[in-house]
N, C-alpha and C positions, 0 to 999 in steps of 0.2 A: 248519519241518517241516510238510509237508502230509499230512494224514490223511483218508482217505475211506472211505465205506461204500456198497455197492451190492448190492441184491437183483437178481441177474442173471436169475432165473427160467430156469434151465438153462444151465450153462456151455457145454454142447455147442452149444446153439442160439445162444449169445451170444459165442462165442470171438472171432470176427472183430471184433465191436463192442468187446469188452473190450480187445483188443490195440490197436485204433485209439484208444480213449479213454486208455489208459495211455500211449501214445506222445505224444498231444496234451497231456496234463495232468501227466504224470510225478509222481504222488503218491509220497511216501516209504513210506507204509503204506496198504494197502487191506484192508478187511474185506468179504468176499462172503457172500451168503446165497442159499439155494435153489439150490445148485449142482446138486442132483439127480443125483449120481453117487457111486460108491464112491471111496475114497481112491486106488486104483490106476488109476481111469479119469479122474482129474483131469488136465488138460493141463499138468502141471508143467513139462515141457521148454519149452513155448512161452513160459511166463512167466519161466522162468530165462533164456531167451535175451534177454529184455528187462531183465534185471538184478535179478530178484526172487527171494528165498527164499520158500518156500511151506510153510505148515502147513495140513493139511486134516483135517476131521472129516466124512466123507461118509456117505451113505446111499443105497442103490439107489432111483432114481426119485423120491425124496421128500427134502425138507428139505436138509440139508447146509450146512456153513459152512466158510470158509477165511480165512486171513490171508496176505497177500503183503507182503513188506517188502524194501526195498533194503539194509537193515541186518540183522545176524544176528538170528535168532529163537531165544529160549531159554525154558525153563520152560513148555513147551507143555502145556496141560491141557484135555481135552474134558469137556463136560457140567458142569452145576451140581451142587453138593453136595446131599445129601438127596433124591436122585431116586427112591429106592425102586424100582429096576428100570426107570426111565424110559429107553428106548433110542432116543428121538428125537435125531437129530443137529442140535441147535439152539443149541449154545453151544461156542465155542472161545476159549480165553484163552492169551495168550503175552506174554512180555516182549521188547520190541524194544530192542536195545542199540546203543550208538554212542559217539562222542566226547562227546556231550552227557549221557551217563548212560543211564538206562533210562526207558522208557514202557511201562506195562502196558496192553494192549488186549484187549478182548473183542468177538468177533463174535457178534451176537445175531440169531436168527430165532425170535422169540416166537410162541406159538400164536395162531392166528386166533380160535378160541373159538366160532364159530358152529355151530349156532344157540344163542341164549341159553336158559338153563333146561335144558341138557343136560350130560352128562359132559364134553363138549368145552369148555364154558364154565367148568366147575369146574376142569378141567385148566389152562386159561389163567390163572385167578386163582391157583391153587397154584403154577404155574411162576413167575409174577411175584413171589409171596411169597418163593420161593427166590432169585430174582434180587436182590431187595431185601436179603435177609439176607446174601447173598454180597457185594454192593456195600458193605454196612456193614463187613464183615470186612476189606475191602481198605483202608479208610481209615487205620487206625493206622500203616501202613507209611510214610505221608506221601510217596508217590511219585505222579507223574502217572498217573492212570488214565483211560482213554477207553473207555466202554462204548457201542458203536455198532452200528446195524443196523436191521432191520425189527422194530419193537416191536409192530406191529399195534395201535396205540393212536392215536386222534385226540385230541390234548390238549384242544382247545377248539373252540367253534363257528367261530372264525376260521380253523381249520385244515381246513375242508371247505367244499365249494361250497354245500351245503344241509344244515344241521343236522337239519331235519325228515326228510330222506331217510335219515338214518343213525340215527334215534332208536331203532330196534329192532335195531340191529346190534351185535354183541359189541365191535366196535372203539370204540364211542362210549358204552358203558354207564358209569354213574357209578363202578362198581367198577373198571373198566378204567382210567379216567382217574385214579382215586385211586392206582393202582399206580405210575403215572408221577410223580405228586406225591410219593409216598413217597421216591422217589429224590432229588427236589429238596429235600425236607425233610431228607434226610441230608447235603445240601450239594452235590449234583451239579447242574451247570448245563447247560441246553439250549443247545448251541452256536449253533444257528440263531436262536433267539429272543433270544439275548444280543446279536446283531448286527443282527437284522431284525425290525421291528415290523409290517411291512406284511402285509395279508391276502393270500389266494390264492397263498401260497408253498407249492405242493404238491410231493409226491414220488412220487405214484402216481396213475395214470389207468387205469381199467379198459379192457380191450379192447372191451367191449360198448357198444352204444348211442351210439357217437360221442363217448365221454367226452373223449378227447384233443382232438378238433376243437372241442368245445364248452367246453373247459377245466373240465370237471367232475371236479376232482381232490380228493385228500385228502393230508394230511401225516402219514405214519405211520413214516417212516424218521428216526431221531433219533441225534444224537451227544451223549452225556451225559458231562460232564467233572467229575472230582473237583476239589476246591478247588485242589490243586496243579497241575492241568492248566488249570483255568479262569483262574488267575492269569496264564497264558502265552498266552491266546487273543488272536490278532491279528485274524482275520476268519473268515467262514464263508460258505458258499453252496450252491446247488443247480444241478446241471448239467441244467437243464430241456431243453435242446436235444437231449439223447440220446433223449428219448421220440419225437422226430420223425424219427429216422433209420430206415433200412431194418431190418426184423425187430427192433424194439425190445423190451426188457423193458417190463413195465407199471410198473416202478419206474425212477427215475433216480438217479444218484450224488449223494450229499450229502457235503460236505467241510468241513474247517476247517484253519486254519493256526495252529500254536503256535510261540511264540518259544522254541525249544529248540535 
């Protein structure tokens, strides 16, 4: 079972690229982030023609997450618990069913949090606290859980081209990195690092200053596996080549294969 995540940075702008990528790689489940459209504007028919069922939690012009699956999608739930009126379309969870049983997936577009020392950074930390609490609540069911997407967190200095350049950025603050470690301490596994130890394995390159051409990237898109999913991990990877295509997203797809 191949599961992937991709921050498309506007599904309207990236529809052709997304259809091409889906045809080439044929993932069973895909989580998308920053679709930047309302539910009714999502190109559902185009993806259904490729054999995918769709669940969407959109928002006009900003944010927005989706789940595509070749198998039936059930128990769809938008937003994290304890939001206190938080109306950002940043989380979508569903159960993907099939002959193999069920896999629970969450599509995540976590807050950026910049600049630090502001309400935006406080919101980032609070949102991640809610994510950790929810991730913990999912464990007793003992089902494979895959929480994937754009976490907007650089886990370590090895995950960015220049740690000093990111020292004052919300993505690389100790509090931000600690939020990702909390998931790991709960028992979740970073699917990429479980299979790859090499540095410069990036998932995002800014559009500015020739970052792609100079390979000045960062790794902020993650697939976090619950113990029951991690036990089934076969391999994982990053589709770096997508950043070099015409009209690319600044993020590239990240994927893993589970023996399910």
